[in-house]
N, C-alpha and C positions, 0 to 999 in steps of 0.2 A: 559483725561478724557474721552473720547468718546470712546479708544481703553477699555478703561477697561469698559464701560458700555457697547459694543457690544460684550463684552464676556460674560457679564455676562446675558444679555439678553435671550437669550435660558432655565438661569437655571429659572429662573422666569414661566414658562410657566410648570412647571414641575407637580404643585396639580390639572390642568386644564387639559393636558394630559393625568394622570390615570384615564380619563372617559370617553376617547376620543378612534373608532375606529384606530388600533394600521395603519391601509393603510391610513387613514387621519391624525395621529402624523408625521408618516415620512415624509409626500409631505409637512404639516403645520410647521413643524421644518424648514425645505429645505428650506420651502419659508423665514420664517424667517432669516436664516440663511445669506442669496440672500441678502434680506432687509438693515442688518446689514453693509456687504458692498459696499453697491452704495455708487453710487457719485451723490449729489445733487447740483444742481447751478442754477443761474441765468440766463436767456439768454436775458434781457432788458423785457423794455415794450411794451404794442404794445397797438398802440388804446386809448392811453389817450384823456382824455376830461377834460375841465377846464367849468363849469358851461355852458353847453353844445354845450360847442365850440371843435372841432376836431381841436384837434397840431397839425402838422408836427413837421418833427425831428428836434432838435436844432433853433424849434421853441419863441422868444419871442411877447413882451409885442408888441415892436413896430411893428410886423410887422402883429400884426389886422385890417382888418377895418374898415370902421364906424361902421359898424352893430356889432359887435364881441365885437369893445369897447364898447360899449353902453350895451350890453346884460351882459359883465364882470362887468362894470362901476354897474349896476341892481346888479346882486348878490351882489354886497360889501355894497351899502347903504340897500340891506335886511340882509346883514350875512351870507348871505345862500351858500358857495361855494363848491357847490359837484364838487368833483373830480371823477374820475371812469376810470380805464383802467386794462389788461388784464395782470396779471404780467408772465413770461413765466418762466416756474419752469422745466428743466432739472435733470431726473431723469435717469445716465449711470448705465448700470451694467454690469462689464465687467467681469464676472464669465463666470462656462459654465453649470448653471441651472438658470430659472428663479428666478423674484425676483417680489414680490406684497405687494399692503397694503390693505385696507378692507377702510381707509376715515385719514384723518391725523386736529389735529389742528395747528394753526399759529399762532406767531405775528410778525406786520410787524414794522420795525424802516426804518427814513430816518433820515440821518445826528444825527444821536441818538436820537431821538426823536421816541416812538411808536410812533403810531400814527392809528394801527388798531391789536383787537385778531381774529379770526375770527375761522371756521369750513369748511373744503370739506371733502363732502360725498360722493364724483363721488370713486369707489375702480379705483385702478392703476396695471396692470399684467407688466412686462418688460419682454422679454425674455431675454434669455442667450445671453449674448456677445454682446445685442443691447443698447438702448437709445428711453430715449420715454420724448417728450415734453408736458406737459402739462400747457395749457392755465387757469389761475386763475383769474376769474375776482373780480373783487377791487371794492369797495365803498368807499365812505367815503365825510363827510361836514368839512374840514379846520377848521371853525367857530369856532365847537364846540367840533374838538377834541384836539386843540392846542390851546385852551379860552384863552390865556395869549400871543398870540404871535401877535404884532401889523399888522394894514392891509396888509404891505407892507412885510413884513416879508410871510405872507402867499402865498402872489400873486408873488413872490420869486421862497418859496420855488414849487411849483403850476406848474411853468413856467420849474422850474428845471429838473422835471416829462419827459417834451420831450427829454432831450439831453444836456447838457451845456458846451463843453468842457476846457470851462474857468474859468470855479465852480464844475465840477463834483457833483454828490447825492451821496451818502454812500447809501447804499440797505443792512441791514440783516436781515432776515426775518430766521423765526425761528421754525424747524417746530417736533412736535412730531404724526408720523405715528403709525397707529394701524391696529394688525391685527385681523385676528375671528380669532378664537380657541375655538372648541367645544363648537359653537353659540353664544357667547360669543368676547366682545375686549378686546385687551391687548395692554398696548400704551407699545412704546420705554419707557426705560429709560431716563426719561431727557428732552432738544433739540437737534437736530441738528442745529447750524448755518451757514449759507451761506450767504455769501458775497457777496455782486455785487458794481462793480464804475460803476453808467451812465455817461456816458457819449458823 
């Protein structure tokens, strides 16, 4: 299905491209085609924090000191567990021409639970035969997005984000890139699914 979408994507440009300068058309079509051929991957999470507590890699609840335990307990009591981290999205362009996108929509799932939808409005340009790693800042309140889960489940899920080889977290990032053509944003058809096992 993704291959079919990649083949059909440039066709969706035709009505827009008719009103755009010919040189711009060639450049934009090239960038679209290269973007469709790029490889998206998640290279892990960076700077993971739970309720303001920065977690080291593979850190669990037993590793917290007294002050951190009190901080986490207060967050649980107030039912406000803010989790923030940078999701490291890598885009590899194996082609001989540069690729670009203007912005993207995304949906983030952890262990098959959708925890966030959002937008990244940062333009991205990836050179020919090059790759670029983009830190995507993520922030959410687990009590709000997973309000049907128990406190214990939420805490365990939060700590899994620091990595747990014995119980790895499965991450699914669904990405919809946009490019600007003739002054208008054109969306990639459907979503690109990017999977990563965090351990």
